[in-house]
C-alpha positions in Angstrom: -138.2 -60.9 76.8 -136.9 -59.8 73.4 -137.3 -56.3 73.6 -135.8 -56.9 77.1 -132.7 -58.2 75.8 -132.3 -55.9 72.9 -132.6 -52.7 75.5 -130.2 -54.2 78.0 -127.9 -55.3 76.2 -127.5 -54.5 72.9 -128.0 -58.2 71.6 -130.8 -59.6 69.2 -131.7 -62.9 70.3 -134.8 -65.8 69.9 -136.3 -67.7 72.2 -135.6 -71.6 71.9 -137.7 -72.5 74.9 -139.8 -71.6 78.2 -137.4 -73.0 81.0 -139.9 -73.1 83.6 -141.9 -70.3 86.1 -140.6 -69.7 89.8 -142.4 -67.6 92.1 -141.1 -67.5 95.9 -141.6 -65.3 99.4 -138.4 -63.4 100.5 -139.0 -63.1 104.0 -137.7 -59.7 105.3 -134.6 -60.8 107.5 -133.1 -62.0 104.0 -134.6 -59.2 101.8 -132.0 -56.5 100.5 -134.4 -53.8 101.7 -135.7 -55.8 104.8 -139.2 -55.8 103.5 -141.1 -59.1 102.9 -141.9 -59.2 98.7 -142.6 -61.9 96.6 -140.4 -62.4 93.5 -141.8 -64.0 90.4 -139.4 -65.3 87.7 -140.2 -66.4 84.2 -137.2 -68.3 82.5 -136.1 -68.8 78.8 -133.1 -70.0 77.1 -132.3 -67.8 74.0 -130.0 -67.7 71.3 -127.9 -64.5 70.3 -128.4 -63.8 67.0 -127.2 -60.5 66.6 -126.4 -57.2 67.2 -123.1 -55.9 69.9 -122.7 -55.9 73.7 -123.0 -52.6 75.2 -124.3 -51.1 78.1 -127.9 -50.1 78.4 -128.5 -46.3 77.0 -130.5 -45.0 79.8 -127.8 -46.4 82.5 -130.0 -48.2 84.7 -127.7 -51.4 84.5 -124.3 -50.7 85.0 -122.5 -52.5 82.8 -123.0 -55.4 80.4 -120.8 -58.4 80.2 -120.3 -61.9 78.9 -119.5 -64.3 82.0 -118.4 -67.8 81.3 -121.1 -70.2 83.2 -118.5 -71.8 85.5 -117.4 -68.2 86.5 -120.9 -67.3 87.5 -120.4 -68.9 90.9 -118.0 -66.4 91.5 -119.5 -63.5 91.0 -122.2 -61.1 93.4 -125.7 -62.1 91.9 -129.1 -62.2 92.6 -130.7 -65.6 94.0 -132.9 -65.6 90.8 -129.5 -66.3 88.5 -129.0 -69.7 90.2 -132.6 -70.4 90.0 -132.6 -69.7 86.0 -129.1 -71.8 85.7 -130.9 -74.3 87.9 -133.4 -74.6 85.2 -131.3 -74.6 82.5 -129.2 -77.5 83.6 -132.3 -79.8 84.8 -135.0 -79.2 82.3 -137.9 -80.2 84.9 -140.8 -81.3 83.2 -143.1 -79.4 85.8 -140.9 -76.2 85.5 -140.5 -75.5 88.8 -136.8 -75.8 90.7 -137.1 -76.4 94.3 -135.3 -74.5 97.2 -132.7 -73.0 96.0 -129.3 -73.2 98.3 -128.8 -69.2 99.1 -125.1 -68.3 100.4 -121.9 -67.0 99.4 -122.4 -64.3 97.3 -126.0 -64.7 96.2 -128.0 -62.1 97.8 -131.7 -61.1 97.3 
């Protein structure tokens, strides 16, 4: 995870805690490519300790930006973003959040 943060953003980070693990099946009718699949996400709270924000060198990430949390709801984003935010906000003892409402700008 630390390597991924560095590779995709240029930031150096340290893990503060595991927030939780989420697993859900995305039906074909809701999936971006129309194929049923399972998403498994492992979510961590991290703290940036160095580095500088930059685009990913190999071009897989189109742009790296820092977005204030209140502005995230206005972004086109994957549903996993809302799952991560729910985990960070509620810190459930089981490490799992219930169903996350999918709508508006959220996509799979």
